[in-house]
Wavefront OBJ file of the C-alpha trace (Angstrom):
o trace
v 68.611 -79.084 -69.134
v 69.804 -76.495 -66.088
v 70.376 -77.415 -62.540
v 70.608 -74.525 -61.635
v 68.539 -72.006 -61.081
v 68.288 -67.949 -59.510
v 65.154 -67.298 -56.763
v 64.412 -63.911 -56.367
v 62.522 -63.300 -53.579
v 59.288 -60.643 -54.393
v 59.607 -59.642 -50.314
v 63.622 -58.357 -50.364
v 65.016 -58.379 -53.870
v 67.590 -60.852 -52.180
v 69.333 -63.517 -54.991
v 70.028 -67.026 -54.709
v 71.987 -69.206 -57.347
v 70.016 -73.439 -55.967
v 69.945 -76.570 -57.615
v 67.020 -77.834 -58.196
v 65.309 -81.545 -57.829
v 64.805 -83.435 -60.534
v 62.908 -85.997 -58.798
v 60.909 -83.893 -57.301
v 58.803 -80.132 -56.951
v 59.621 -77.341 -54.274
v 57.661 -76.189 -52.765
v 58.615 -74.038 -49.744
v 61.525 -71.907 -49.759
v 63.448 -69.399 -47.168
v 64.438 -66.698 -48.538
v 68.707 -66.851 -46.883
v 68.150 -63.014 -46.322
v 64.926 -61.793 -44.665
v 63.697 -65.434 -43.913
v 60.280 -64.933 -45.897
v 58.677 -69.140 -46.922
v 57.834 -68.726 -50.363
v 55.390 -70.729 -52.245
v 54.753 -71.792 -56.108
v 52.215 -68.831 -57.444
v 48.911 -70.349 -58.497
v 48.831 -71.755 -61.364
v 52.658 -72.297 -61.124
v 53.923 -75.993 -60.125
v 57.131 -74.848 -57.879
v 58.905 -71.785 -56.391
v 61.945 -72.495 -59.405
v 58.750 -72.027 -62.127
v 57.238 -68.847 -60.192
v 60.199 -66.774 -58.416
v 63.364 -68.519 -60.815
v 65.404 -67.961 -63.869
v 65.500 -71.088 -65.079
v 61.630 -73.644 -64.813
v 62.394 -76.876 -63.231
v 63.126 -79.615 -64.748
v 59.864 -81.593 -65.665
v 58.704 -77.815 -67.394
v 62.335 -78.644 -69.251
v 61.659 -81.612 -70.055
v 58.002 -80.782 -71.591
v 56.074 -82.883 -69.463
v 54.832 -79.840 -67.256
v 54.551 -79.804 -64.387
v 55.758 -82.255 -61.335
v 53.535 -84.563 -61.154
l 1 2 3 4 5 6 7 8 9 10 11 12 13 14 15 16 17 18 19 20 21 22 23 24 25 26 27 28 29 30 31 32 33 34 35 36 37 38 39 40 41 42 43 44 45 46 47 48 49 50 51 52 53 54 55 56 57 58 59 60 61 62 63 64 65 66 67
């Protein structure tokens, strides 16, 4: 299971490598460059599933979205 994901901000295109929590969803993420607050897209459980290059740990383990 990967615990790091590279998030790409849809507003400014900045990418940042972040460590994902293994026991909780992350519903908000502030872009370090433009300060935009990202929220999951409809149908996604967290910002990593929406904007990251790796889905969150529960999805990786086949447990579905954080519940």
